[in-house]
LOMI-403955 format. One record per residue: x, y, z of N, C-alpha, C in turn. Coordinates in steps of 0.001 Angstrom, whole numbers, plus 500000, padded with zeros to 6 digits. Each point is the difference from the previous one (the first is absolute). Last residue first. Example, Ala and Ser with C-alpha at 12.3 -4.5 7.8 and 13.67 -1.06 7.14 Angstrom:
2
512850497750507080500820501190500060499230501090500730 500290494280499930499110501190500000500900501200500000 
This chain:
409
505625517248505274498938499669499046498714500718500392 505968499709500707498664500315500506498970499689498916 504795499573499420499771499376501291498621500258500592 502014501765495701499705498561499951499629499368501344 501307504709498989499084499649498918499522498559500089 503236501794502986498706500624500276498974499713498909 504469498514499446499341499265501065498613500561500292 502748502254496907499547498721499451499264499172501039 502004504017501389498876500282499107499426498712499424 503962499747502546498818500250500840498761500249499145 504104499586497782499639498722500605498727500136500827 501884503906498263499400499213498927499534498639500520 502366502762502932498690500593499719499266499212498919 504423498788501014499106499645501108498599500548499767 503333501191496926499705498570499881499053499546501098 501616504408500106499029499836498919499618498540499813 503381500980503125498713500559500452498930499787498950 504392498850498890499448499040500955498641500465500515 502419502901497222499511498850499224499384498945500915 502092503669502023498782500442499316499386498851499209 504182499277501966498950500030501020498671500421499395 503788500112497239499680498611500344498862499937501019 501714504244498899499262499423498872499578498561500299 502759502168503108498674500617500005499133499405498892 504475498696500156499272499413501128498582500568500081 502872501855496827499677498622499608499224499297501102 501700504301500856498838500041499105499591498603499542 503929500415502529498831500306500844498739500010499147 504050499494497759499697498778500754498808500215500930 501713503677497593499272499086499113499622498721500740 502738503115502181498617500468499935499149499116499091 504630498986500335499378499892501319498523500398499947 502696500544496140499777498580500291499241499815501307 501357504356498809498894499541499146499696498531500241 503691501866502277498739500595500472498823499477499181 504314498753498678499667499368501271498660500513500528 501738502011496141499560498640499719499598499278501283 501880504327500319498674500068499384499438498596499777 504419500357501393499071500187501116498561500134499481 503380499639496799499986498760500786499036500115501176 500801503805497216499166498986499367499914498721500833 500868504583502618500651499314498905499117498859499498 497302503919502229501151499188500388500679499415498761 496950504711500498500149498674499419501234499274500546 496148504322500509501232499522500612500154498538499602 497270504387497486500052498659500567501305499812500755 496421504032497566501274499668500636499913498644500693 497329502411495608499828499315501276501362499567500558 498934502161495661500543500824501079499934499327501366 498188498064495921501447500142499828500647500751501155 495224499543499594500670498821500554501518500111499904 497299503341497995499966500087501459500753498838500632 499497500104495360500843501146500365500033500191501515 497148496768498022501382499541500107500935501143500404 494822500091501571500783500133498774501446499549500233 494659499459501983501387499923500425500867499933498749 494525501466501693500994499595499005501399500005500606 494262499768501355501357500360500414500991499457498984 494538501565500158500932498991499487501407500479500311 496748502522501912499120498866499712500787498828499416 502913503531501112498948499916501010499128498773499747 505560501537498922498640499836499517499022499862501150 505481498566499639499219501229499818498596499660499503 504827497694502691498838499876499117499183501287499998 503846499196502869500353500436498651498788500034499073 499792498361504518500092501461499980500360500540498614 499890495325500772498643500556500048500027501522499930 504085497651500379499426499881498652498613500629499962 502040499788504158500751500938499153499470499965498575 498315496917503067499430501323500226500748501069499208 501594495501499744498634500104499487499417501404500169 504432497770501114499891501188499151498557500263499534 501278496250502854500713501143500570499816501276499192 497596496019498429499929500192501448500636501317500423 499795498499495406498668499718500534499871500297501478 504211500383497643499067501044499579498626499808500635 503260496696500839500453501289500535499002501104499672 499398495691498138499728499990501439500320501357500622 501121499518495501498544499975500183499625499994501471 504585499688498785499469501329499738498488500052500223 502256495835500307500352500890501115499341501355499822 499571497164496415499191499512501122500274500843501240 502574500797496107498633500502499877499094499552501129 505397500977499757499107498864500227498548500500500029 503516502763497034499861499639501407499055498800500107 500836502211495901500942498923500281500022499632501478 495659502096497060501194500303500781500912498787500112 495027502521498127500956498965499590501362500340500606 494451501204500483501319500380500501500953498861499691 494858501968498370500942498877499977501376500518500406 494417501424500526501373500478499933500933498801500095 494710500199498314501025499371500828501336500699499759 495777500841497649499864500408501400500897499191500929 499052497461495553500108501430500229499716500308501460 501689495078499270498949500881499488500335501465500193 503092495480499077499681500926501081499063501080499477 501784494613498758499480501275499502499534500858501169 503967496264499985498634500189500491499532501365499525 504538497820499434498981500013498929498556499952500508 503684498294503479500179500784498783498726499953499151 500264499534505535499922499274498727500272500963498853 499336501082504794501059498986499961499913499119498759 498548505161502102499588498979499045501155499013499819 498472503419504205501099499598499123499540498843499126 497332504349502613500148498550499832501153499731499048 497346504285503241501041499514499090500023498477499976 496936504674501486499978498540500036500980499465498961 497691504576501464501352499668500434500123498494500201 495870502063498925500851500026498814501448499634500336 496633500441503392499798498800499184500980499940498840 499864503817502813500643498882500675499833498714499194 497965504009498437501452500116499983500676498779500616 495187499413497646500558500751501127501518500014499911 497396498123496431498965500772500676500549500847501142 502968498744495525499209499270500975499020500912500694 504587499390496126498789500702500425499228499111500962 504163498653498276500151501404499617498765500804500361 502337495256502213498896500643499265500311501453499692 503948496448500397499203500801500932498866500632499203 504275495895499593498884500772499437499210500673501120 505134497552498654499112500417501084498910500875499386 503541495924497934499316501298499897499140500245501239 502515495888499048500508500961500976499384501392499856 499845496839495756500159499487501357500660501067500875 497361501856495925501237499255500178500050499530501451 495561501403496592500860500091501180501349499326499769 496691502451496210500258498741500690501007500179501135 496115502726496711501244500220500735500225498782500889 497110500401495096500026499885501456501375500342500568 498382499437495301499425501226500567500034500017501524 501518496290497296500751501150499500499515501312500607 497826495755500762501162500212500848500820501216499572 494644499205499441501212499912499182501209500367500853 495719497973502546500369501196499242501299499765499226 497312497081503118500406499608498640500317501216499136 500204498727505701499343500697498897500474499417498667 499752499211505977500646499822498701499163500665498915 500830499555505981499256500305498775500807499716498740 501628499211504665498557499786500061499333500062498633 505154498457501671499274501085499330498514499668499913 504474498801503198498823499349499426499078501076499442 503838501583501908500527498887499205498877499207499343 501315504796502985499027499447499052500684498906499190 500550503087505031500583499250498889498892499401499136 498891502761503724501293500575499598500663499270498847 494911499202500156500737500592501117501343500512499487 494817499040497494501427499750500171500551500663501255 495250500258498683500448498621499809501458499757500386 497310504303500119499072498930500367500595498600500015 502272504283498796499239500275501219499275498756500511 502426499888495964500975500254501053499312500285501323 497558499493495953500308498733500663501072500158501070 498577503553497018499086499783501107500289498736500784 502432501146495956500419500771501180499099499760501201 500910496129496382499304501282499961500242500725501320 502629495891497087499683500583501300499332501342499770 500967494977497024500012501465500152499629500404501421 501414495703496042499673500354501381500128501508500171 498862497289495381500983500859500664499531500315501415 497408497230497047501368499641499627501054500759500798 495003498775502047500568500753498885501463499648499777 496345498402503261500958499176499253500515500702498740 496113502607501633500417498821500735500868499114499088 499662505360499515499458498764499438500487498823500841 499602505852499794500418498828500782499266498771499483 499251504558498494501076499298499287500462498730500727 496735503169501711499405499198498929501041499228499198 501288503085503407499353498837500610499422499070498936 504029502896498301498794500319500759499420498720500581 504685501535497614499416498867500740498854500468500898 504156503385498208498776499303499615499518498978501017 504874501512500907499209500439498853498773499108499831 504320501883503774499301498924499328499106500541498898 504523502606501577498590499803500323499475498781499260 505156501708502051499128499964498834498577499784500478 505606501042501819498552499960500195499276499922498658 505069498789502766499382500681498868498501499735500078 504033500124504108498985499337499179499677500814498764 502887501264503777500261498553499937499040499277499048 499981504789501061501415499712499771500257498513499784 495652501895501119500368500308498619501447499689499673 498278499635504415499507498901499172500390500226498538 503142502050503744498671500269499463499588498832499106 503348499593504363499949500249498565498576500398499632 503583498646504489498829500757499548500120500278498501 502110495731502948500287501258499305498705500674499557 501811496358504176499091500239498872500290501371499393 503894497200502577498838500860500240499157500129498736 502935495537500418500240501436500007498705500765500261 500550494967501948499836500701498732500291501491500170 502144495868502993498980501059499986499943500634498616 501495494692501395500437501379499903498835500973499877 499923495058500051499786500689501266500416501449499995 499939496801496265501134499710500884499882500692501352 496713500645496583500036498558500273501139499624500954 498109504967500452500533499191498907500008498518500403 496358503129502327501452499877499931500397499156498799 495558503475501581500477498660499671501535500014499938 496540503320502985500901499844498867500366498541499799 496277503643502577500388498603499862500849499862498749 498643504198500980500090499550501386500435498534500049 499020502839496071501347499497500293500207499715501482 495996501178497345500532501097500818501432499703500433 497661496781497535500196501158499126500374501269500764 499204495817502351501012499796498956500269501291499248 496576499915503280501328499923500611501096499859498950 495498499989498604500303501308500577501409500000500595 498306495941498414500361500892498897500355501377500522 498372496821503050501389499726499639500438500854498816 495469500270501547500946500485501001501440499820499589 496542498309497210499932501468500059501032500552500971 499515495314499745500581500536498768500035501528500046 497779497773503483501460499828500094500694500599498784 495328499850499972500460500992500976501519499941500153 497973496783497291499876501314499361500484501099500928 499811495613501726501051500102498976499974501373499325 496583499012503069501274500172500688501153500143499008 495713499040498311500021501352500570501329500279500688 499219495637498381500195500942498906500098501430500516 498945496655503107501383499853499537500299500988498883 495592499709501504500838500677500993501475499934499602 497001497611497376499775501428499803500833500812500984 499986495328500428500741500397498796499857501493499745 497496498184503515501421499924500320500862500441498825 495353499633499340500315501139500869501485500025500340 498366496295497643500018501181499134500353501248500803 499397496037502368501228499906499208500124501216499079 496045499580502443501114500337500892501333499955499255 496086498626497713499992501442500243501179500424500873 499314495437499347500473500612498753500062501514500150 498132497553503506501455499781499956500608500601498739 495312500008500505500621500997500877501512499859499994 497423496803497707500002501275499282500651501104500834 499518495754502024500875499897498835500099501338499268 496963499578503601501385499976500483500984499987498835 495372499664499031500345501335500483501450500075500459 498279495796498652500035500930498864500485501366500452 499261496758503315501182499666499206500142500955498817 496180500388502774501210500371500728501247499752499159 495826498545498331500084501463499992501300500469500650 498944495455500243500502500370498676500128501509499874 498162498411503989501378499502499877500602500386498659 495432500898500903500880500939500698501461499570499888 496738498530496045500089499755501438500957501004500629 498155501926495639500276498605500312499966499804501517 497516503699496297500993499768501046500092498510500321 497817504390496661500188498552500088501115499733501001 496352504320499051501303499506500434499983498478499963 497047504771498105500096498554500203501431499581500323 497079504766500806501159499417499325500111498514500351 496765503222501877499576499065498948501169499332499268 500380503464503488499430498778500575499730498933498937 501316504262498620501136499326500633499526498672500577 496753502855498316500652499202498962501279499335500511 497482502913502790499145498849499697500643499094498943 502109504105501071500155498995501057499165498762499696 501763502897495870499086500176501120500175498878501015 503671502255496485499194498813500220499141500235501242 503255502909495934499454499815501342499169498718500051 503698503544496805499315498720500189499491499885501436 501319504032496330500010499707501435499199498721500211 500686500908495629501035500900500503500186499813501500 496626497271498359501201499820499178501149500878500513 495041497447501999500814501186499755501237499667499201 497835496283503246499379500945499076500896501222499865 500213494409501725500544501364500030499314500851498942 499400495201500795499110500870500770500487501451500056 502382496388497780498611499842499531499047500964500690 504631499531501299499780500890498856498570499921499479 501553496993503365499729501338500542499633500959498877 501358495754498732498703499908500671499605501335500625 504250499613498014498954499954498973498615499946500629 503747499779502838499852501347499440498915500027498925 501165495805501911499303500871500944499760501390499440 502516496942497400498628499525500164499208500947500891 504609500768499542499270500366498774498540499602500089 502356500870504682500225499156498833499225500487498783 499751501819504548501087500546499189500229499211498714 496785498664503276499555501292499482501059500643499104 501105495973502216498935499748499026499549501310499354 503081500192503529500626499534498769498959499735498922 498352501173504226500712501131499398500651499577498690 497961496655502539499002500865499386500659501208499338 502761497068502467499508499358498778499009500914499284 501542501411504178501079500081499004499588499362498684 497002499763503725500148501370499496501039500082498886 497176495485500830501117500712500623500180501363499350 495371496919500478501029500507499092501064500763500779 496358497550502158499790499642498598501178500381499106 499729500936504685499665498581499975499815499503498570 500787504613501120501227499206499976499747498497500086 497424504396498047499631498924500916501125498973499959 500888505281498785499683498648499541499523499101501142 499826505408499094500371499078501071499627498581499582 501099505048497463499315498718499937500513499090501114 499622505609498856500814498945500580499168498721500037 500103504906496858499290499079500882501000498985500543 499781505323497389500710498811500477499051499131500822 499217504515498103499953498977498956500839498760500337 501247504164502975498867499898499084500211498889498979 502834499171504260499659501223499298498811499780499083 501378497237504636499757499964498564499667501378499460 503305498402504270498592500227499700499872500184498494 503891497810503852499542500538498722498502500243500002 504805498745502865498641500453500315499461500669498740 503940496052500551499619501325499514498564500293500414 502731495754500417500458501050500921499736501410499485 499615496481496177500172499717501418500438501254500748 496933500169495412501373499842500494500035499714501497 496169498574496309500213501014501030501404499797500580 499226498311494998499718499641501383500201501190500920 498440500571494804501193499633500754499573499610501405 497992501635494533499860499445501341501348499726500637 496694502397495546501324499723500559499837499525501448 496266501446497050500442498616499927501403499706500472 498395504862497959499232498986500698500691498644499894 502470505077499997499287499015499172499208499025500865 498567502854500107501168500834499650501341499493500545 495794497756502294499994500998498929501390500608499841 498877496534503202498727500044499287500033500921498789 503756496824503019499678501320499468498712499939499176 502109497093504413499512499885498618499551501373499526 502748496825504178499598501334499560499681499940498518 499871496016503852500499500391498686499450501378499659 501138497110504916499043500635499094500681500339498680 502491498252503587499211498946499375498919500543499093 501617503000503971500875499065499292499179498810499516 497046504300500650500988499303500814500831499054499144 496349504645500061500634498936499211501126499365500791 495786502288502359501397500275499691500534498852499143 494743502168500626500923498910500336501407500447499627 496168502992500323499376498754499569500862498801500371 501571504398500863498837499712500838499385498649499640 504069502617498336499924498555500262498844499657500933 501224504507498593499935499220498764499823498507500239 500494503104503659498812500363499237499829499089498792 503863499600502674498830499502500719498714500299499243 504025501735498272500001498543499916498753499416500668 500754504615500385499599499647498636499920498494499829 501669501625504048498564500280499899499474499638498619 504599499690500712499312498937500744498489500194499933 502560502086495910500108500106501455499325498812500665 502188499563494996498944500742500671500266500032501498 502559499232494693499867499640501403498892500839500619 502050498099494770499376501022500829499834499466501420 503492498887495472499108499527501059499449501197500786 503194499488496032498811500858500018498971499499501014 503248496280499314500223501303499397498694500789499973 500399495405501460500025501048501014500351501378499445 497466495127498341501097500910499664499937501227500911 498226494559499830499704501325500534501219500877499771 498406495520496982500848500606501020499436501334500481 498469497074496245500063499151501177500794500570501154 499223502421495829500722498745499734500212499171501260 498395504639501379500279499628498612500779498697499955 497896504306503367499841498554499804500209499660498529 499982504507501835500987499282500813499973498494499769 496938503236498027501309500073499343501098499306500802 495469500369501664500085499080498860501375500026499331 499871501188505181499199500448498861500271499094498804 500607500226505740500297499270498768499046500454498915 502117502044504717498777500063499197500315499358498652 502317499583505240500120500051498552498614500063499355 502547501095504952498714499643499415500030500238498491 503490501119503176499931498542499957498700499513499385 502300504702498482499514499451501273500021498488499883 500952505100497027500428498647500343499405499594501340 498599503959497485501247499655499307500447498578500287 494769501017500145501140500658500616501272499453499369 494197500300499039501339499495499708501050500797500767 494711499261500209500969500812500750501420499469499781 495151499736497089501279499363500318500936500919500771 494502499295499781500981500986499561501373499547500484 497193495888499714499543501330500398500978501008499396 498697494399499232500790501203499731499286501266500453 500069494717500469499154500952500733500618501386499847 500356495146496943500601501221500534498957500870500701 499309494664499805500042501113499051500584501219500691 500166494368500690500025501317500651500122501066498931 498217494631500373500626500992499126499894501344500694 499832494442501713499565501393500029500716500786498908 500298495248500453499270500237501240499430501411500030 501100496950495443500372501085500901499173499963501277 499527497163496027501304499705500575500455501048500998 495924500235497405499899498772500789501313499619500677 499771503736497016499171500267501186499939498798500915 502076499720495735500856500608501011499213500259501289 498359495994497000500122501442499825500887500549501104 500625494945498076499208500797500918500077501456499586 501713494388498924499672501323499477499123500722501007 504001495711500071498651500496500264499820501371499369 503405496110498057499897501087500958498527500360500197 501709494976498487499591501333499554500025501005501149 503323495576499770498596500359500168499725501429499562 504856498403502070499153499604498882498562500417500297 505719500260501788498606500427500086499230499562498752 504795499394500840499291499284501062498516500363500110 503292502019496800499637498619499699499162499304501052 499894505329498704500900499143500752499476498567499938 498861503382495970499577499633501352501072499152500671 498019502940495297501241499667500701499677499774501467 496461500960497107500890499333499052501273499514500678 495325500455502831501017500826499340500876499194499065 494711498913501053501323499743500571501014500872499265 494929498840499339500384501100500878501296499676500741 497961496897496836499974501319499357500554501109500876 500822494388499183499557500979501000500113501398499404 499290494905497758500748501251499930499414500980501016 500126494371499904499152501196500000500885501249500000 
């Protein structure tokens, strides 16, 4: 016999169909917001949870509001959300959910409700994962109204259909998915620490507070002050509009906007390609440093990348710096220690421009080539770790997404 109400992916020790019920039948209570005039204060132990604080199964503390003890007592006359409850957004946006945080005194802002599960039927963590799954979100979506501002009525929250298994299976599913979330959090923290370390160590390196030594332990000579125009020749990219980008085109290319959105200090894996006539293009040489020639803000335009491939087509609105110095070192240096100096050179209001005549006057302090290489190798190794961690995070997110599509019904 083919069972219809079973998930595609299941732990081997469980079998049989899941039960079906409405959300109302699985709740002991639903607490609605008792919103009065909001006496918000700068900070306190009383948190006011609003719809923008709940997203992707988590409570986000950015832009958190707080209230007084009197405000808390006023807003929680009906009941106080407690550990094990699920916070649920009714509007703007509708259908987001998270667990009530531990050791927090919270009250519900406008358009928020708190769901108290009947723990004899359904575990809070399982129900939260169900509501976050593709299946759960689709069932909620059936009752959501509005487009620009989405909302769901309380009577329709009660009507959402839930399929659930035994408490033992619920526990195993929730524990497994939570472990994946914790691993993703750990990787995200690792990435944040690496990025913070990179920022701090670049400041020390380029201020010469931290110096590298020769392979034999000897000390490198002092850095020399030079103008960028003394160590490089300059040119501009050409053409390549967005409509010229072709998937699997014959010629790899870089458009200036991609320096803001896709690339960091080094470019080796090229995102875009085109089939434009190569005779009408400006091509890179290995070690070229590129900086946007125009952008929206002065600080954004101060973005440098070193191209580590020959014959990459470089679009218009790109300043090309060709030098015998180490281009990777130069990109890190310009992106960090010289970024505000470059920003001050840019001109314009609605559109900011950066000209080669200005870049030529930029003063630099440069070490010898051997020390430049050591610095670039060191910083590149940090970036490689950041990239590896980012890839691990994306892999975990993809794995979790696949599980959420198959572990519920």
